[in-house]
N, C-alpha and C positions, 0 to 999 in steps of 0.2 A: 819325717820327723822322728826323733827318738821317743822312747816311751815316756820319759820325763816331760818332754815338751807337749806330748799329746795329753798327758794328765793335766797339765796347766791349762790347755785350751778348753778342756771339758769341765773345768771347775766353775763354780758359780762366778759369773762375770762382773756383777755390779757391786761397787762399793756403795754404802749407804749414802744416798744423795743428800740427806739432811746433814751429813758430816762436812760437806764441802765448805759451807760458810763458817764452820767452827774451826777450820784450819787444816793444814796438811797432816798433822799428827792424828787428828780425828779420822781422816780418810784412811790412814795407815791402819789404825786399830779396827775400823769398820771392815776393811778387806781381810784383816787377820782373823776376824770372826767368821767370815763367809768362805774364804778360800785360803786357809792358812799355809798350804804348801806351795802356793804360787810364788815364783821368784819376785822379790821386791827390788833388791839392789845387788848390782854385780860390778866388779872392777875388771878391767882388761889391761893388758900391757905389762911391762916389767916392773911391777910394784916393788919387788925385792930390791932391785937396783936403785929405785927412786926413794923409797922410804924405809927399807929394811923390813918390810912386812909382806906376807903373801897376799895375793888378790883375794878379795872377800866376796862371797856369794851368800846373801841372806834371803830366806823366805819371808813372807809377810809375818808369819807367826814369830820367827826368830827375831826379825827386826823390831817388831812391837815389844817383845820381851826386853831386848837390849835397851831400847829407847825408854821403856818404863823404869828399868833399873838405873839408867843414867839420870832420868828425871828425879827419881827418889834421892839419888846422891846429891844432885844440885839443890833439891829442896832442903836437904840437911844444912845447907849453908845459911839458911834463915835470912835470906835477902828479902826486902820488901817486894810484894807482888808487883809485877810489871817492871822489874829492874832490867837495865839494858846490858846485855851480855854479848861481847864480840865473838865472831866466828872467823878465825884466820886460818883457812885451809886452802890447799891447792885444788881440791876436788876429790871426787870418789865417794865410796860408800860411807867412810868415816865422817866426811863433811856433812852428808845427809843425816846420819844418825845424830850428830851434834846439833844440827839445826832443829831437828824434831824433838830432841830431848829438852832443849831450852824452851821451846814452845810448850811442851807437855808440862814443864815445871812452872808454868804461869808467868814466864818472863818474855822479854822482847829480844828476839835474835837480831843481831846486827852483823850482816855479812860484809866481810872486808876482802879486797882483792889480794891474792897471794903475792903478786910481784912487789907490793909495797916494801920500802926499806924501813928501817927503824924510825927514821924521822917522820915519815908519813903515818906509820903505825901510831906513834905518839900523838900526832896531831889529831888523828881520828878518835883516839881514846878521850882526848880533851873535848873535841867538838861534840861527840855523841854522849858524853857523860857516862862512859862505861864503868861498871863496877866489877866486871869479871871478863875474862877472855879465855876461850877454848881454842886450842891449836894442835899442832903435831910436832913430834920430836925431830923428825928428819924430813927434808924436802930437797932432794937432790944434794947439792953441795951445802945447802943452808941448814941451819939449826934453829927453826922458828921459836921453839920453847926457850932456848937460851937467849935469843934476841928479845923475847918478850920479858924475860926477867930483868934485863937491863933497862928496857923502856919503862917497866913498872916502877922503877926507883924514882921516876919523875912525877908520879901520880899517886897522891895519898888516897884518893878515892877508889883506886883499883884494889879490891880486897881479895879476889881469888883468881888464880891462874891454874889451868888444867890442860893436859895434853894426852893424846894417844902416843904410845911409845913406838920404837925404842928411843933412847936418848933423852928421857925426861929428867931434867936436872933437879937438884934439891930445891924445895920451896914451891914446886909445881905439882899439883895433884895428878895422879895417874888415872886417866879415864879408863884404861884397861882394867885396873883393879876395881874401879867403881862399877864397871859393867859385870863383874863377877859377884857382886854383893847380892844378897837375897832381898826380895821385896820389889814390887813393881807398882809405880804410881800410874793411875789412870789419868789421861789428859783432860784438861778442862778446855773451855773455848779459847781460841788463839787471840792474842792481842794485836797481831799483825807482824810486821817486820820492818827493818831499816836497811837501806842500801845507800850508796854514795853516788851522787850525781857526777857523771863523767869520771868516776874513779877518784874524785877530789876528796881527800880526807876531811876538808873543812866544810863539806856540803852534805851532811847526812839528810836523807829523805825518809819520811815515815809513810807507810802504806798500811791501812787497816786490813784485817783478815778478809772482810767482805770485798774490799777492793782487789786483793790478790785473787780471790775466788772468781770475781767478775772478769778480771783480766785473763785468767785461764779459760773460763767459759767462752769468752769472745774469741780466743785463739782456737779452741777446739771446734767452734762453730763452722770454720772453713772446711775441716775434715776431721771428724772425731777419731780419736784413738780407741781401739777396741781392747778389751781386757786380755785377749789372747796374744796381743802384740808386746814387744818391748820397744822402748825408746833407746836408741843407741846414740849418745850425744858426745860431741867434741867440745862442748861449752861448759865451763865451770859455773857453779850456781852461786856466784858472789854478786850477781846483779839481776835485774828484772828479766833480761833476755834469757839467761840460763835457767832461772827458776820457773818461768812460765812455760818455756818449750821443753824443759826436761823434768825435774823433780815434781813440779806442780801438775803438769799434764799427766804424768804417770800415776801419781797417787790419787788424783781426782777420779780416774776411771778404774783404778785397781790393776794397772799394767806394771810391767817391769821396767826398771831404769838401769842401763849399762853405760858406764863411762869409760872413755879412753883418755884419761888425764893422769900424767902428762901424755901427749901424743907420741906414739912411736909406730912406724909403718908396719912392723911385724905384728904387733899387738892389734892394730886396727884391722889388718887383713884377717887375722884369726877370729876377731870378733864378728866381722862381716859374714864369715862362713858358718857361724853357728846357726843350726837349722831352726830358727825361730822367726816368725813373721815380724818384720822390723820397720820402724820409722827412723830414718837416719837424720839427725839434726847436725848441721854444719854451718860454720860462719862463711859468709860470702867470700872472704879472703882466700879460702882454699878451693873454691868451686872450680877453677881451671884444672887443678890437680884431680879433682873428682871426675871431671869430664873425660879424662884419659883412663879412668879406672872402670872396668866392666863391673857393674853392680850385680850381685847374685839375685836369683829369683825371689829370695826371701825378703828383699827390700820392697815393701809395698808402697812407701812414700819417701820422698826426699824433701826435707824442710830446710831451705836455705835462709839464713838469718842475716839481714842487713842492718846497719846503723844509719839513722837519719842525721844529716842529709846524705843521700846516697845517689850515685849515678847508676841507675839500673841498666843492665845490658839490654840490647834490643831483643835478644832471643835467649832462651835458656841454654846453657852450655852442657848440662848433664841430662842423660836419659834415665828416666825412672818411670815405673807404672803410673805414679801420681806425683805431683809436685806442689809444694807449698812454699810461698815466699812470705817471710815475716820482716816487717820494717819496725825497728825499735826507736822510739822517741825518748832518748835518755832513760830516765827512771820513771817516766810518766805513763807511757802507753806502749802496747805491742799491737800492731795491725797485721793480721795474717790473712792472706788471700790465696785462692787456688791457682797459683801461677803468676809469672811476671806480668803477663798482659793484663790480667785482672787487677793486680796491684797497681800497675801504671794507670789503668782506667779509673781506679778508685781515687788515686791521688789527683788526677786531672778533673774528675767530676764527682766529688765526694757525696753530693746530695743525691745522686742517682744510684749509688752503689747499694747492693742488697746486703747491708750490714746488720748485725744484731744491735739495733740502735738503743734498746733498753739497757745495753751494757756499755757500748762505745759508739758515740755519735760524732761524725766528721762534718765539717763545713768549710767554706771559704769566707774569710773575713772581708771587710770593706776594702782592704788594701791588697786582696788576693792571696794572703797568707793562709796556710792550712791551720785550722783550729780543731780542737776535740774536747769533748766533755763526756761525763757519764761515770757510773760506778767503777768502771775498769781503769780510770785514770784519776781517781780521787786520792791524791797524794798531797803532802805538805812538807815544807822544811821542818826538820826536827830541832826544836829548841832544847836547851839544857834542862829546862824545867819539866812541866807536865807534858803528857802526850797531846799533840795538837788536834784540833778538829779539822776534818777534810770536807770539802764541798763538791759533790759530784755535778752540781748544776753550773759551776763556773766553767767558761770556755778557757782553754789553755792552748798555748802554741809553743813550738820550740824557741827557746830563748826569751819567752815573755812571761810576765806575771799573770795570774788569773785575772780575767776581766772580760770585756766585751769582745765579740768576734773581730772587730776592726782594730783591736789593740795588738793582735798577734803578729809576730815576725813572719816574714815570708819563708816558706820551706823551699 
């Protein structure tokens, strides 16, 4: 390892555990106080070609300062506490900074998939009742900030638009300029977050901060990340699977998060070769390609993420020192087990599985369908009015409404 990596591994490893249920931003600030020079966020790949900006590497101290400045700027908008603010990013460090800043400002971050066209973006603004949206000036051939200004003309309730540059049009607040202003806001307790079921702009889903913390804790129960590691992820953080396995897991333990978004082979190879202990997070779709790639010794664990319902392969296709398999049930739950065999056994006999049942409990309903309940899957559809109540005691299943175990659809 180089001297910088060694310094990181010998720094104080633990983020303040009390910060976890207060939100991801509280975790960031806690680690910034104990290990300020540890890397928090890093971009890989050809970011200049993608968005006209160089790759970003932020320490925990620098990230906390930038988040605090952005939060102070958002606070100057004088929106009611708990306002719903959209995040429309392709991924990377700027996406994480925007999410954390909205949370720190006392508002509700609403993560929206980058591939959405203007029609779906407009539908999401209406369905979630957004009053502001943060985005980026360039995204490959697209110009999201410009698209957003056109969408905003349909929505009188949309009061503020902001973007990281370049290419920020008139009428859109520059987040770059906001990040240079003096003054830092300290974060309060998180209100949770909003994602969209199956990427459907008409189906926003609310998750309290405690439910996100429980989901991350249940994920880490299978194989905890250590603070000397980095999570190298190929998943954007616009849904539960990306947030739990990436940004959420990293900030909860005070580790680093490196993203390869958008994916490019050269950037990915360069990121893999960085001499830092690594947990690689990848969607199941690209596992055949990973199987043909010799992973370096620095990869301590490979986390393959599947979407339910999924046809799990009979045997793992990629060699790694340790393997995790995560099965994501829409925006409700993430089930992570140490390997495919353990995941398959858990799905076949959920009552026997050694799960962290205080966080996530699985069972079979009367019709044989898989159901789950617990703090880790306490979510609710988001209405346009007040933030809804969530019930961790209700059994839920893919495609079913909360109810009794026998009401769930078969997985």
